[in-house]
N, C-alpha and C positions, 0 to 999 in steps of 0.2 A: 706489620713492621718489616717482614721479609721482603715484600714487594717494594717498599720504599728504599730498602738497602740495595736492591737490584737496580732500581731507577737511578739512585745516587751513583752507583758504580759505573753503569753504562753511560750515563750522561757525562761523567768525568772522563771516561775512556775515549768516547767519541769526540768530545771537545778537545781533548789533548791531541788526538790524531789530527783533527782539523787544523789546530794551531801549529803543530809541527810541520804540516803540509803547506802552511802559509796560504790558506785559502779562506774565503769569506763564508759566512753561513749560507749565503745565497748559492755559492758554487757547490757547497757541500750538499745542500738540498737538491740541487740539480743532479749531482752525481748519484744521489740515493733515490732519485725519481719520486720525491715527495715535495709538498708545498713548503715554502720558507717558514711559515708559521708553525707547521708541524715539526720541522727540524728544530726551530728555536725552542719549542716546548720540550723536545727531547733533551736538548743540550742544557736547558735550565731545570731539568728534573721534574717538569710538570707532568709529562706523559712518558711512558715506557715505549721504546721503539718496538714495532711489530717484528715478528720473525722474518717476513720478507725484507723489511728494512735492514735488519741486522745482517742478513745474508748478503744484501747489496753492499753494505758497508764492508764486510769481510772481503768480498770479491773486488770492490773498487780500490781498496787500499792494501790488498794482499796481506791481510792481517794473519799473524800466526795464531790460529785458533787455540792451540794448546797453551801458548803463552798467555793469551787473553784469559782463558779459564783458570789458569794457574794464579794469575793476579786476582781474579774474582774470588777464588777459594781463600787466598790469603786475606783479602779484604773481609770476607764473611767471617773468617776465624777471628779477625781483629775486633769485630763488632758483635761477636757471638753473645756476649752478656747482655746486649741491648735488644736481642731478638726475642 
């Protein structure tokens, strides 16, 4: 259950960033140096992104890592009873 919560959070976070950046899934996959299908699976919550992909995402989009993890912890606290 914990892993599915992580997948749900990161798929939403990454998808939101892509949409705010007004880029396609294809462009996002290119920026993250992964296959389009792999990116689509991440965004749809089918697979969790790997550590290298997460690092590429943080670097490519200048993500505030502290803010991202703060959001993650808030999300996990909100679903704590479901874990």
